[in-house]
C-alpha positions as CSV (number, residue, x, y, z in Angstrom):
1,V,-23.9,-13.7,2.8
2,D,-21.0,-14.9,0.6
3,V,-22.6,-13.4,-2.4
4,Q,-23.2,-10.7,-0.8
5,K,-19.7,-10.8,0.1
6,A,-18.0,-10.9,-2.6
7,E,-20.4,-8.0,-4.4
8,N,-19.0,-6.3,-1.9
9,K,-16.0,-7.5,-2.5
10,Q,-16.1,-6.4,-6.6
11,R,-16.8,-3.0,-5.8
12,L,-14.0,-1.8,-3.6
13,L,-12.0,-3.0,-6.0
14,C,-13.7,-1.4,-9.0
15,T,-13.8,1.7,-6.8
16,K,-10.6,1.4,-5.9
17,L,-9.5,1.0,-9.6
18,L,-11.5,3.8,-11.0
19,L,-10.5,6.6,-8.3
20,A,-6.8,5.7,-8.9
21,S,-7.3,5.9,-12.0
22,M,-8.8,9.5,-12.1
23,D,-6.9,12.9,-12.1
24,Y,-8.0,15.4,-8.9
25,T,-5.3,18.2,-10.9
26,G,-8.8,20.1,-11.6
27,P,-12.8,20.4,-11.4
28,G,-14.1,17.2,-13.0
29,L,-15.2,13.2,-12.5
30,G,-12.3,12.5,-10.6
31,R,-13.1,14.9,-7.4
32,S,-17.2,14.1,-8.1
33,L,-16.5,10.5,-7.9
34,L,-14.0,11.2,-5.1
35,V,-17.2,13.5,-3.1
36,S,-19.8,10.1,-3.9
37,V,-18.1,7.9,-2.7
38,C,-17.0,9.6,0.7
39,S,-20.7,10.5,1.2
40,R,-22.5,6.9,-0.2
41,G,-20.6,4.6,-0.3
42,H,-19.9,1.3,1.7
43,H,-18.1,1.6,4.2
44,A,-15.3,-0.2,3.1
45,A,-15.0,2.6,0.1
46,R,-15.5,4.9,2.5
47,L,-12.4,4.8,4.5
48,Y,-10.6,3.7,0.7
49,A,-11.7,7.1,-0.2
50,T,-10.4,8.6,3.1
51,K,-7.1,7.0,2.9
52,F,-6.4,7.9,-0.9
53,I,-7.1,11.5,0.0
54,H,-4.2,11.2,2.4
55,L,-2.5,10.0,-0.6
56,L,-3.8,13.4,-2.6
57,L,-2.7,15.6,0.0
58,R,0.8,14.3,1.0
59,L,1.1,14.1,-2.7
60,K,0.4,18.1,-2.9
61,I,-1.7,18.1,-5.8
62,S,-2.7,21.1,-7.6
63,G,-5.7,22.6,-5.5
64,A,-6.2,19.1,-3.4
65,Q,-6.5,20.7,-0.2
66,A,-9.2,23.4,-1.2
67,W,-11.0,20.9,-1.6
68,C,-10.3,17.4,0.7
69,V,-9.5,19.7,3.7
70,P,-13.4,20.5,3.8
71,L,-14.1,16.5,3.0
72,L,-11.9,15.4,5.6
73,V,-14.0,17.2,8.3
74,T,-16.9,16.1,6.7
75,L,-16.2,12.4,6.7
76,S,-14.8,13.0,10.8
77,T,-18.5,12.9,11.5
78,D,-19.2,9.3,9.5
79,R,-21.0,6.6,11.0
80,Y,-18.7,3.6,10.9
81,T,-15.8,4.7,13.3
82,K,-12.8,3.8,11.1
83,V,-13.3,6.1,8.8
84,A,-14.4,9.0,11.1
85,Q,-11.5,8.3,13.5
86,K,-9.1,8.4,10.6
87,A,-10.7,11.4,8.6
88,L,-9.6,12.8,12.4
89,T,-6.2,11.6,12.3
90,L,-5.6,13.3,8.7
91,L,-6.5,16.1,9.5
92,E,-4.5,16.3,12.3
93,E,-1.1,15.4,9.7
94,A,-2.8,18.2,7.8
95,C,-2.9,20.7,10.1
96,F,1.3,20.9,10.5
97,D,1.0,22.9,6.4
98,A,0.3,26.5,7.6
99,F,-2.2,26.5,4.4
100,N,-4.3,23.7,5.1
101,V,-4.8,25.3,8.8
102,Q,-6.4,28.2,7.0
103,V,-8.4,26.0,5.0
104,L,-10.1,24.4,7.7
105,L,-10.0,28.0,9.6
106,D,-12.1,29.4,6.4
107,F,-14.7,26.3,6.1
108,L,-15.3,26.3,9.6
109,H,-15.6,29.4,9.4
110,T,-18.1,29.7,5.7
111,D,-19.8,26.5,7.4
112,S,-20.8,28.2,11.0
113,K,-23.1,30.8,8.6
């Protein structure tokens, strides 16, 4: 049990380092990695990735809203309650920006087809 806990901690640390060192200004490895962590990572990594998306939105990284808002919608249904709650909180904050609201509406409209 202690070995598994140590491995999970090391994986989380590696995930944090990788995510923090990537370029998110355009399509590429950074975005792909973040999406992968959000969909297949350990719950602690998914929670960190959700908080990292918050940072990207707050920094107004060019083009990030177009793919981060839909990613938050997906994370809002995460099986781990803390991830889902954090994603919903961030979506609420993101909706104070009119552009984010439009991205959300476009995503929901496209997703419902």
